[in-house]
N, C-alpha and C positions, 0 to 999 in steps of 0.2 A: 507332350503332344504327340499322338501316334502318327504312323506315316500316311494313312488315309487323310486326317485332317490337315496335315502340311501339305499333302498333294492338292487337296481342295482349294487351300489358300494360293498355292502356286497357279492354279487354274483361273481363281478369280484375278490374280495380278495380271495374268496374260490377257484376260478378258477386260481389263481396265475397270473391273468391278471391286477393287479393294482400296478403300480410303487410306490415307496416311496413317491415321490413328489405328484402323484395323490392322494395318501392316505391322505397326509396331508392337501391338499386342500379340499378334500372331508370332512375330519374331522372337518375342519375350518368352512365349510359350515353348517354342521350337528350342531356343537356348537352353531353357530350364531342364527340358527333358533330354536332350542330346547334347549338351555343351554348345558353346559360341558357334562353332563352325556349321552347326545344324540349320542355323538361320540364313546362311549365305546363299543357297539355292533360291530362297524366296526373295531376298533382295535382289538378286541378279534377274529374276523374272519380272520384278516390279519395274526395275530400272530400264530394262530393255523394251518394255512395252509402255512406259509412261513418261516419255521423253519431254512431252510438253507440259507436264504438271508443274505449277508455279512452285511446289515445295520439293522438286527434284533435288535441289542442293542439300537440304536437310536430310533426305533419305540417303544420298551419297555419303554425307558425313557419318551416319550411323553405321552404314555399310563398311566404310573405312575404318572405323573403330574396331570391328570384329576382325578386318582383314589384317590390320595392324597387331592385334592380340594373337592373332594365329600364325604371325611370321610372314604374310604374304604382303611384303613391305612395298614391293614395285606396284602391285595392282592398288594398294592403298594410297600410293604417291599419285598415280593417274586419276584415281577417283577424287581426291582432295584437290587436285589442279583443276579438275572439271567443276567441282562444287565452287570453287573460288571464282572460276570464269563466269559461272551462272550469277553469283552474288558475292562481289568483291568486299562487300562489307559484312559478309560472315566472318566474324573474327575468330571464332573457335576453330574454323578450317585452318586458318592461318597457324594457329598455335599447334595444331596437331601435325600439319605438314611439316613445321620445322622439327618436331620430334622424330618423325619418319625420316627425313633427310639426315638427321644426326645419326640415327640407327643404320641408314645406308652408307654410312662412312663420308658424309659431305657436310662437316660442322660449318664450313664457310657458308654453304648455301642455306644452311638453318639459320645461321645468324642474319644473312641477307633477307630471309622470309620474316623473321621477327622484327627487324628493323623496318621492313615494310609496313609490317601490322603497326608498329609505333607511329609511323608517319601519317597513318590512316586517322589515328586517334588525336583529339585535341590534346594539347600539352598536359601531360599528367605530372605536377610538380607538387612539392609540400604546400607551396603557396596557393596553387589552383585547388587542391582539395581543401584546404582551409577555407578559402572563399566560398566554395560551394557548399560545405557543411554549414557554414555561417549563414548563407542564405536560406538554406533548408530549414535551419533552426528558428531563423527569423519568421519564415512563412508559417511554420508550426505554431509559434507563439501568437501570431495574429489570428490564425484560423481557430486556435484554442479559445482566445478571448473572445472570439464571435460565435462560441459554441459549435463549431465545426468540427467534431473531434475526430470523425474518421479521416479527413483528408488531412488533419494535423498529425495524426498517427502515422499516417503513410509518409509524411515528409521526414518525421522523426525515423522511421524505418530505413528510409534512403540515407539518411545522415548516419545512422549507426552502420549501414552497410559499407560506408566509406571509412569510418573511424569508430570502432566499438569502445574506444577508451574514454569516451565522454560522458562522464559521470552523470552531469545534469541532465543530459539528453536521455540517458538510460533511466533516470528516476522519472522523468516525465512521460516517457514511452510506457512504463509499467503502470503508471498512476492513470494515463488515459485509457488503458485497456481495463483497468479496475473500474473506471467511471462508467465504461460503455458496457459492462457486464459481459465482457470477452473473455470466455474461458475455453482453454486454460489461460490464465493471465501469463504465466511464463511459458512463451512459445518460441524456442530457439530456432534459428535456421542456420545456413551453412557458414554464415559470416559472424554470427554472434551465438555463441554457445549459451547453455543453460546456467552455467556458473556465473557467467558475465552478467547475466540479467538478475540472478538472485544476489550476487554481491552488490550490484548496483543499485538495489532498491532503496528508496528512501526509508527511514524507520517507520513513518507512518504507514507506508505501503505494506511494510513487512508485517506490522501490527494486523492489518486487514487480511493478510495472506495466510499467516500461520499462527496457530495457536501454541508456541513453544518458546517459553520464557528465556531459555538459554540461548536459542538462536537470535531473539530479539537483543539479548544483552551483547552478543558478539556482534550483530549488524549495527547496533548504535556506536560501539566501539569502532568499527570499521568506518562509519559515516564521520565520526569525529576525528578520526586519524587522516582521512583523506579529503573530506570536504571542509570541515572547520581547519584542520592543520594546526600547526605551531602558533603560538601567539605571535602577533605583529609587534611592531615597536609600541612602547607604552606599558609595558607589565609592570603593575604596581607591587613593589617588593617591601613596602612599608605602609602600615596603616596606622595613622595616629589614634584612630578609635580603639584599636587593640593596644598600642603602647601606652596609652593614658591609664588603662586598667579599668575605667569606667566603674568608679566606687559609688555608683548611686545615680538616681535619675532614669528616665525612661530609656529603653533601647531604640536606637535609631535603626528602623527597618526600612528597608528600601523594596517595592515592589516594581520589578521590569517587566513591561508588557506592551506589546503592539496591539493589545486587544480591549483596551478600557474604554469600549465604545459598543456601539450595536453589534455585538458578536458574543458567541456563547460564553466565552470567559468574562465578558462584561456583564452578562445577564447573571452569572453565578455570583460574582464578587461584589455587584453592586452596593450591597448592604454591609460587607465585611469591614471595610475601612472606617466608615463612622462608627462601628461599634467597639472599636479598640478602646481599651482604657488608657488614656493619655498618661496616666501616672506610671503606665507600664511600658507603652510603645508611642515612639512618634513615628508618624507615618509619611514616608516619601513615596511618591509615584513617579517613576521614570517612564515616560511614554515614548515609545519609537515606532508607532504605526502611521497610517495615512491620516492626513488631516481632513477628516470627515465630520468633526463635530457631532452635534446632534443632542437630544435632551438627556440620554443616559450618560454621556461622556461630562456633560455639565454636572449632573448630579454626582458622579463620582469626584469631580473636581472639587465640590463644596463639601466633600467628607474627609478628604486628605489634608495633612497639615502642609504639605509642600507638592506642588505639581511642576514637574519639569519635562517639558518636551526636548527630547534629545535627538530627534529626527535628523537635524541638521549638523550633528556633531559626528565627526569620525570615531572609530573604536577608542583610540588613545585619548582623545578629548573627553568623550563620555566617560571613560574608566576614570580619568583624573577628577572630573566632577563628581563622581559618585564617592570617590575616595576622600576628596576635599570636604564633602558634606559629612564625613565621618561616619558613613553608613557601617554598622557592625554586622547586620545580616541582610544579605541580598536575596530576595526570593525571585527566581526565575519561573515567571508564568508563561513563557512561551515554550521552551524547550525547543525541540527540532519541528518547529511549526512555522507557518509562512510569516515572514517579516521578524522572525526571532533573531536576536543580537548575540548568538552565541560566541562569535569571535570577540565581542565585547567582554561577555563572561569570562573568556579564556585568559583575559588580562588581570583576572583577580582583583577587581574593584573594591572587594569587601573581603574581611577576614573568614567570615562564614557564607557559603553559597548554598542554597536549598532549590531543590527541584520539587514543584508543585503545581499541579491542576491543569497546566496547559498542554502537557505532552504526557500521555498515558503510558509511562513506561520508565525504564532506567535511561540514563543519558549515556552511560559507558564512558564518562569523560573523567579526566584526572582533577577536575576543580569543582566539581558538585559534591559536596561532603554529605548532605542528607537528602532523602527522599521522604515525602509526607504522603502516607497511605492510611490504611486502617487493617484491623485484623482480618477482614475477609478479603480483600484485594491481595494483600501480600501476608498470607499465614507465616508463621515464625520459620517453618522448614524451607519456605521458599526466598528466604532472604539471600541465599546464594546466588540467585539469578539477578541480583542488583549490585551495581558498583558502589553505590551510595549506602550509607547507614540508614536503615529504615526506623522512623518514627510515626507515631499513629495517633489519628484522631479518633473519636467516636465514630465518626461517619466523614469519609474523606472529602466528600463534595459539599461546599456551601451551597446556600440558596437565598434568593432574594425573595423575601415575603411581601415586597412591594411592588413586585412586577405589575405591569399593566395589561390588562385583558380588555379587548374591545367589548363595548357595551352590546353591540349588534351581534346576537348570536345566530348563526345561519341555520338552516334547516338540512336534513339529509338530502332532500330533493335538490336544494340548491347546490349542493356539492356532488351531485351525481351519484348519491348512495341510495339503495333500496329502504324504503321505510321499515320494513317488518323483518329484514334478514340480519343474520349475525354480521357484523362488521368487524373484521380483523383490521389492525393497521400497523404500519411501521413508518414512521417519519424519519428514520436514519437515512442520511445520505445513499444513493445507490452504490456507491463504490464500495460500500461496506457489505453488499451482498455478494455471498459466494456461491458457488454451484450447489454445495451441500445445503446452505440455508434455503436457497429457492426450492430445492427438491423437497425438503421438510415442510415447507410452506405449501407446496402444491399437494402433498400427502394430506394435510390438515383440510384443504379445501375440498378433495375428494372424498373425504370422511365426514365432512360436515355440509350436507346438501344445502345449496342455496346461498352459501355464505360468500362474503366477498372479501378481498384483501385491498386495502386502501394504501397507497404507497405516495411517497414524495416524488414530485416529478423530477426528471433529469435529461440526460442526453436522449434524444429520439431513438438513437440506436439501441441504447440499453432498454427502453420501454419495448421497443419491438422484440427484441431478444426475449424479455421476460414474457411477453404475450405469446411469442412463437413457442417457447417452451411450455408453457400452459396448454396451448393447443395440441402440442404433440402428446401430452398426457390425457388428452380428451377433456380439457376443461376449457369452458368457453372464454375466449380472450377478454370479453367485456366483464368477467369476474375479478379482474385487476383494474383497479380505479386509481388514476394517478391525479393527485391533488397538486394544483399550481402553487408555486412558492408566493408567500405575501408576508407583509409586515409582521414582525413578533406577536404584536397585540391581537391581530386579526387570526393569526395562526392558533394562538393558545385557545381563542374562542370557538374554533371549530373542533377542538379535541374531544369534547364530550360526546360527539356523534359517534365515536368509535365505542365498541364493547370491549376489546381487549387489544393490548399492544403486544405484537410478536417480536421480540428482539432478534438482532443478528449475532452471529458468531463467526470468527473470533473477535471482531472489534464490534463492541454492543453499543447500546445507547448510554449516553452520559448526560450532557445537559437535556438532550431529548427526553431522556427518562425522567429527570426533575420535572420537566414541563408537563409530561404525561400525568405524573402522579399528584402535582400540584392541582391539576384540572379534574382530577378524580378518576382517571382511566388506569384500570389495574394493567399490569405487564406480566408477561411470561418471559423468563430468561433462561440461558443455558450457560451456565457459568463454567469456563474452561480453566485453563492453567495460567493463562498471561494475563497481565495487569488489564488490559483494554477489554477482555472478555469478563472480568469478574466485578467492574464498577457497577453495572446494573443490579447485580446481586447484591451489592452492598447498600445501594439505595432502597432495594425492596425490603431487605432485612431491617434497615432502619425506619422504614416506613409501618413495619410490623406486619409485613406479609412475606415471611420467611418461605411459606410452603409454594411460593411461585417462582422460587428458584430451583432449577432442575440441574441434575448432575449428569445426565446422559441424553443423547439425542432422542432415544426411545421415548424416555420420560417426558420430554419436552413436547414432543408430537401427540403422545396420548393425552397429557393434560389439556393441550390446546383443543384437542377433539372433545373431551369432556366438558371444558368450559364452554365450547362453541355449540354444543348440542343442549346445553342447560343454561340459557341465558339469565334465568333467575338467580342461579348461582353467581354468575359473573356480577349481576347488580349489587348482590351482597357485599362483594369485594369493593365495589364503588361505595356503598354505605360506609364500610369501615374506614376507607381512605378519608371520607368526608369527617367522620367522627373524630379521628386521630390527627387530622391536619395540624392542628395547633398546639398538639402536645407530643408528637413524635420526634424521635432524635433526627429524621432526616431535615426537618425544617426548624430545628433549634439553633439558628444561627447565632444567637448570643453565646450559647453554651460551647458552640464550635469556636468562637473566637476566644473566649477564655481559655479553652484547652490549647489553642494555637499559640496564646501568648506563654502558656506554661511550657510548650515546646521551644519557643524562641528562647526563653530564659535558660533551658536545659542546653541548648546549643551554645549559648554564650558562656555558659559555665564551662562547658568542656572546652571552649576556646581559651578560657582564662587559666584553666588548670593544665594546658598542655596535652589535652585529650582529643583535639579535633582529629576526626577519623580521616584516613588516607584511603581514597577509592581503590579498590582491589581490581586490576586490569590484568591479572595473570593469565596467560595461556589463551586469550581470547582469539588469536588468530587461528589456533588449533580447532577451538569450538566452531569458529566460522567455517574452516574448510570441512569439518565433519557434518556440522548442521545442514549444509548446502546439499548433502547427499539425499536428502529425503524430499520427494515431490510432493508438496502440500497441495498442488492441484489434483493429484491423483488419489492420494489416501489422506484424509483428514485426520489431524494430530489426535482427535479424540477416539480414532479407532485404534491407537497404539494404547493398550492398557497400562503398560509400564513404560512411561516415556523416559524416565530416567534409566531404567534397564536398558532401553533402546540406546541411549547415549553411552553408557558404560561398556556395552558390547562393542560398539563402534571405535570408541577411544581405547578400548583394549587391542583391538586389530591393528590400530595405528601404532600403538605402543610398541607392538612386535617388532615392527620395521624402523620406525621412528620414534624413540622413546619421548614420552611426555612428562614434563617436569611436574611434579607434585603441587596441588593447589587445593584451596579449601572447598572447591566446589564437587563436581561429581567424580573427579580422577584425583586419587592422591593415596 
């Protein structure tokens, strides 16, 4: 700020024509140009001529900060005492006055000042803080359950401000921001840093935030270590199923899940249990979810050999029940998802434990021996990103060929869609939409005139943000159409109204993809590097449409535009899906079950021969620390052409000052 501008600001202050905000901006400019002391004449003029301003106490405080910084301590003392006289509850002035008194050689006066400050506050004790955070967290929970996400987030923000070490609160806070499409998702503030937010993410939130399988492994390990923790009482150290050698008869396989009901996992597995060859497998279902009942659950109950509701059993009792049943292979269909019983799994209730289907990624645990995938989701070179030993099906995801579709098929008009326009859709949850995905979609809408994007409804704030983003790009808000949530049979019935499904990344469509392909709607996906980003690519390949699996964001956008501008070509994909539905690998559920039984027998043979794999958890603290340095809100992982090189470079830098022990992964 030159002298003339500063002089003009001083004149305005003397004429009472300079607001407090204008004063602050002018003072900052003066300090930037001439050092802190350059702003003092402006503050002096304003204070002298605006004694009746209600914000005088705040201006005096700012003035005294500069006076103190420039060594004019007596003036700072007088100004702060005046500010406190004007507003005794202005706590910052008490703190700064104590510092000034201490520097003036009066530590006793400083102590008295700070003691007075404490007396003005409500008692701040560990118990008081704990009660307040508990109240805030309970408020947030109730608000979230009633779909009031913004005030719930505000409550969690306050709670973390008081105690940033609440891991469950950190997880909910990040998940709420994702659900509301609030970008950046990771937005630190003075009390809660970026590393705390990233390290505190749940594994599911991490899968939707970053397409980095190494970071996913490290985050899963961290979650298992801190949130699941060491096993409680009831660790099973002897399994009679293993001791007897099992020299014949079917394998006793237990499926542990909270989702064998009207849920994505229930829809996918409903046909699996009944297709098992009872000469090879005896099927136990251990249900640990809410008691909602329903036709789908009753159907599943009728196809298993043993249905056991363990919801009322604690972990130790449930583990003992599974062990007493002689379960040889326990399939964890939950992983790190809602209502999962990972602490039960930690008690090792079966000799062999398998991670499949419920959670799209590695568990990073010491007790999951195998993960079931396929050759697209986990290519051989990517096995280093998984703590489990990788086994593969022809296609990772089972499907129910008997799913119910409502007979009443709606029209486009009834769903608020244009009759003659290109309709892109994505029925993934809004929490899977990143800024990068949204921007790609808007580019497609720009390049396909008249097209619309049909999305699943979500939090009102999320819908408003997406529409605002479209408007800012010059795209009419009404070109984003939100579909209300409805029962699965009715939801499936409306699918064919869409021309092309556009997948999200890095957490793509899984059950949603199977639904779309079963209903004849072609999809376009961008397969990344992580498990959750590659499932849809696997399903498309198994459906006979590998050309709809894209490798780069540019390819994804260009193909979407090409298909959007040629609806006849898109219709031909629909015809291919219809023609192959009964014969393609995606819907060959009997074939999948036969191959699954082969995998079970191979696992059990490993166990009997003493070859049961030991999960590799080496150096995962180092990988977590290293992976957190990249901001996935700012730069998408797909923009890093050599992600392994990125990791090796950062590990080498760390190795130079804190050596990293060799391991089988990226560093060794």
